[in-house]
C-alpha positions as CSV (number, residue, x, y, z in Angstrom):
1,M,118.9,-175.1,-139.3
2,A,120.2,-177.1,-142.2
3,D,122.0,-175.1,-145.0
4,R,119.5,-175.8,-147.9
5,H,121.2,-175.9,-151.4
6,L,120.1,-177.5,-154.8
7,E,122.3,-180.8,-155.6
8,P,124.6,-179.9,-158.4
9,D,123.3,-180.3,-161.8
10,T,126.1,-182.5,-163.1
11,P,126.0,-184.8,-166.2
12,E,125.8,-187.8,-164.2
13,L,122.6,-186.2,-162.5
14,R,121.1,-185.9,-166.0
15,V,121.7,-189.6,-166.9
16,R,120.0,-190.9,-163.5
17,W,117.0,-188.2,-163.6
18,G,116.8,-186.8,-167.0
19,S,114.3,-189.1,-168.6
20,F,112.0,-188.7,-165.7
21,A,108.4,-189.1,-166.2
22,W,105.2,-190.1,-163.9
23,T,104.7,-193.9,-163.5
24,K,101.2,-195.0,-164.9
25,E,99.8,-194.7,-161.3
26,N,101.3,-191.3,-160.3
27,A,100.1,-190.1,-163.9
28,A,96.7,-190.8,-162.8
29,K,97.3,-189.1,-159.3
30,A,98.7,-185.9,-161.0
31,K,95.8,-185.6,-163.7
32,E,93.2,-185.8,-160.5
33,I,95.4,-183.1,-158.6
34,V,95.7,-180.8,-161.3
35,A,91.7,-181.1,-161.8
36,R,91.3,-179.9,-158.3
37,Y,92.2,-176.3,-159.2
38,P,89.9,-173.7,-161.5
39,A,90.8,-173.3,-165.0
40,G,93.5,-171.1,-165.2
41,R,94.9,-171.9,-161.9
42,Q,96.7,-175.3,-162.7
43,R,100.0,-173.8,-161.6
44,S,98.8,-173.7,-157.8
45,A,99.1,-177.7,-158.2
46,V,102.9,-177.2,-157.7
47,M,103.1,-178.3,-154.3
48,P,101.1,-181.4,-154.1
49,L,103.0,-182.4,-157.4
50,L,106.3,-181.7,-155.9
51,D,105.4,-184.1,-153.1
52,L,104.2,-186.8,-155.6
53,A,107.5,-186.4,-157.6
54,Q,109.5,-186.5,-154.4
55,R,107.7,-189.8,-153.2
56,Q,108.1,-191.4,-156.6
57,V,111.7,-190.7,-156.4
58,G,112.0,-192.3,-153.1
59,A,110.2,-194.9,-154.2
60,E,112.8,-195.6,-156.7
61,T,115.7,-195.3,-154.6
62,N,114.4,-196.7,-151.5
63,T,114.6,-193.4,-149.7
64,Q,112.4,-190.8,-148.3
65,G,112.8,-189.3,-151.6
66,W,114.3,-185.7,-152.9
67,L,114.0,-183.5,-155.7
68,P,116.7,-183.5,-158.3
69,I,116.7,-180.6,-161.0
70,P,115.8,-182.4,-164.0
71,V,112.5,-183.8,-161.9
72,M,111.7,-180.1,-160.9
73,E,111.9,-179.3,-164.4
74,Y,109.7,-181.9,-165.2
75,V,107.0,-180.8,-163.0
76,A,107.5,-177.2,-164.2
77,A,107.0,-178.5,-168.0
78,Y,103.8,-180.4,-166.4
79,L,102.5,-177.4,-165.2
80,D,103.8,-175.0,-168.1
81,M,105.5,-172.8,-165.5
82,P,109.0,-171.2,-165.4
83,I,111.4,-173.9,-163.6
84,I,112.6,-170.9,-161.4
85,R,109.0,-170.7,-159.7
86,V,109.3,-174.4,-159.1
87,V,112.7,-173.9,-157.5
88,E,111.5,-171.2,-155.5
89,V,108.7,-173.4,-153.8
90,A,110.9,-176.5,-153.6
91,S,113.5,-174.6,-151.8
92,F,111.3,-172.3,-149.5
93,Y,109.4,-175.4,-147.9
94,T,111.6,-177.7,-145.8
95,M,109.2,-180.5,-146.7
96,Y,111.0,-181.1,-150.0
97,N,114.4,-182.3,-149.9
98,L,116.9,-180.7,-152.1
99,V,119.6,-183.2,-152.0
100,P,119.6,-187.1,-151.3
101,V,118.6,-188.3,-148.2
102,G,118.7,-191.6,-146.7
103,R,115.9,-194.3,-146.2
104,F,114.8,-192.5,-142.9
105,H,115.0,-188.6,-142.8
106,V,115.4,-187.7,-138.9
107,Q,114.4,-184.3,-138.2
108,V,114.9,-183.2,-134.7
109,C,113.3,-180.3,-133.7
110,G,115.8,-178.0,-131.6
111,T,113.6,-175.1,-131.0
112,T,113.2,-173.8,-127.3
113,P,110.3,-176.0,-126.1
114,C,111.9,-179.0,-127.3
115,M,115.5,-177.7,-126.0
116,L,114.3,-177.4,-122.7
117,R,112.6,-180.6,-122.7
118,G,115.8,-182.5,-123.9
119,S,116.4,-182.2,-127.5
120,D,120.3,-182.0,-126.9
121,A,120.1,-185.6,-125.7
122,I,118.0,-186.7,-128.6
123,L,120.6,-185.2,-130.8
124,A,123.3,-186.9,-128.9
125,A,121.3,-190.1,-129.4
126,C,121.7,-189.8,-133.1
127,K,125.1,-189.0,-132.7
128,K,125.9,-192.0,-130.9
129,R,124.2,-194.1,-133.9
130,G,127.0,-192.6,-136.3
131,M,124.4,-189.9,-137.6
132,A,125.9,-186.1,-138.2
133,K,123.6,-183.3,-139.0
134,G,123.5,-182.5,-142.7
135,H,124.7,-186.1,-143.6
136,T,123.7,-189.4,-144.5
137,S,124.8,-192.4,-142.9
138,D,127.1,-194.6,-144.6
139,D,124.8,-197.5,-144.5
140,G,122.2,-195.0,-146.4
141,L,119.9,-195.6,-143.6
142,W,119.7,-192.3,-141.9
143,T,120.0,-188.4,-142.9
144,L,119.9,-186.3,-139.7
145,T,118.7,-182.7,-140.1
146,E,117.9,-180.1,-137.4
147,V,114.8,-178.1,-137.9
148,E,113.0,-175.2,-136.2
149,C,109.5,-175.6,-134.6
150,M,107.2,-178.4,-135.8
151,G,104.2,-177.6,-133.8
152,N,104.4,-180.2,-131.2
153,C,105.6,-177.9,-128.2
154,A,103.2,-179.5,-125.6
155,S,104.7,-183.1,-126.4
156,A,108.2,-182.0,-126.7
157,P,111.0,-183.2,-127.3
158,M,110.0,-184.5,-130.6
159,V,111.3,-185.9,-134.1
160,Q,109.7,-186.3,-137.4
161,I,110.9,-189.4,-139.3
162,N,109.5,-189.2,-142.9
163,D,105.8,-189.0,-142.8
164,D,105.4,-189.6,-138.8
165,N,106.1,-187.6,-135.8
166,Y,107.4,-189.1,-132.1
167,E,107.1,-186.9,-129.3
168,D,107.5,-187.1,-125.4
169,L,111.0,-188.7,-126.4
170,T,113.8,-189.7,-124.3
171,A,117.2,-190.7,-125.4
172,E,116.0,-194.5,-124.9
173,R,112.7,-193.8,-126.5
174,L,114.2,-192.9,-129.5
175,D,116.4,-195.7,-129.7
176,A,113.3,-198.1,-129.5
177,V,111.7,-196.1,-132.5
178,L,115.0,-196.2,-134.5
179,D,115.8,-199.8,-133.9
180,A,112.2,-200.8,-134.9
181,L,112.5,-198.6,-138.2
182,A,116.0,-200.2,-138.6
183,A,114.3,-203.9,-138.3
184,G,111.4,-203.1,-140.7
185,K,109.0,-202.6,-138.0
186,T,106.5,-199.8,-137.7
187,P,106.7,-198.1,-134.3
188,K,103.9,-196.5,-133.1
189,A,103.8,-192.6,-133.8
190,G,102.8,-189.8,-131.7
191,T,103.6,-189.5,-127.9
192,Q,105.9,-192.1,-126.6
193,E,104.7,-191.2,-123.1
194,P,102.8,-194.5,-121.8
195,G,99.1,-193.7,-121.0
196,R,98.9,-190.3,-122.9
197,H,97.2,-190.3,-125.8
198,T,97.8,-187.2,-127.7
199,V,98.8,-184.0,-126.1
200,E,96.6,-184.0,-122.9
201,P,98.5,-183.2,-119.7
202,S,100.4,-186.0,-118.7
203,G,98.8,-187.8,-115.9
204,G,95.5,-186.5,-116.6
205,P,93.4,-183.2,-116.9
206,T,94.1,-180.4,-113.9
207,S,91.4,-178.6,-114.9
208,L,87.8,-179.0,-116.4
209,K,87.8,-182.5,-115.0
210,D,83.6,-182.9,-115.4
211,M,84.3,-182.9,-119.3
212,V,86.5,-185.9,-119.3
213,K,83.2,-188.0,-119.6
214,A,80.5,-185.7,-120.8
215,N,79.8,-182.4,-121.8
216,H,79.3,-180.3,-118.9
217,D,78.2,-176.5,-118.6
218,Y,80.3,-174.9,-116.3
219,R,78.4,-171.5,-116.8
220,G,76.3,-172.0,-113.6
221,D,79.1,-173.1,-111.3
222,W,80.7,-169.7,-112.1
């Protein structure tokens, strides 16, 4: 896992982000989000509002986005809650970036199922392109992070890049995905295994085959 820490609160950071405020569009979204929660429970909106703030920062910086301290302070003031409570949430969930990231945040799962299915080769492919764990490439395009299980064990190895998962990867398949992203294209998300739709058995089902085309009651067969 990458070491998580807050970006230092410097005067330069304050100059850049100290005047952060919702855009007109996001102000409407924030109001809608808070309205989902019962009276007196508005602070429960902290997670979606942090996500909204991170996306606004991303739109302004042409990156995946992150949460500078002044931006978290803005969310805290918006919800009338202590800043430390907002920081606790942002630092607990890895969906929030606490330091600047690149345009594409490449998160490689290195947990056992992915490791057994070749995550070392995936990390090596990233390294071959100049990526280093915990760092952003010089061109600002890639940030590489090794993460724990992301719940795609049946289609390992996998990576998450910004909002999309790419599964059943090989080094060559990952290269194709990264080449497409770098070229401004939108590669197919999900499994990269030809002929596989989601996480059904590769090559077709090995049991309950009568369920493929229609609902079949097996109770009489047993």
